[in-house]
C-alpha positions, 0 to 999 in steps of 0.5 A: 421377641418384644425385647429383641425388637426394642433393641433393634434386632431383626426377628424371623418367626418360622412355623408350619402354621400360617398364623402364630402369636409371635408372627403377628407381633409388631416386633416380627420382621418376617414370617417363614413357613417351614415343614413341621418337625413331626412331619419331616424332621430332615426337611425341618432341619434343612429349612432352619439351616436355609434361614441360618445361611442367610447373611443377616442371621446371626443365631437361632433361638430355640423355641420348640422341644425338638430345637435343641436336639436338631441344633445340637445333633447337626451342630457342624452344619449350623455353626458354619452360619450362626452362633448356637445357644444350645449345648452339645448333644452329649451334654443334652443326653446327660441332662435328660438321662435321669438314671445318670443324674 
């Protein structure tokens, strides 16, 4: 986040917690409360999609283990708003299939 902020990139930290370390950074421009993915994955996805739909948001960087799967599985819903930095779902499945590797 520090590097992004230093380059003038506006950053948003999304979390179910009121306070997270990244959210207290001086390079964090906005904090958004969202549902925990472990409580309601669909509400979590919809909250992220709401952030993605903002006109000034260009990408979302996955930071949780669930994020690549959410973005890959619902790629079509997110790509209408932002550029994704995760591979397609079939690639994720292959990478995590130890028998296939």
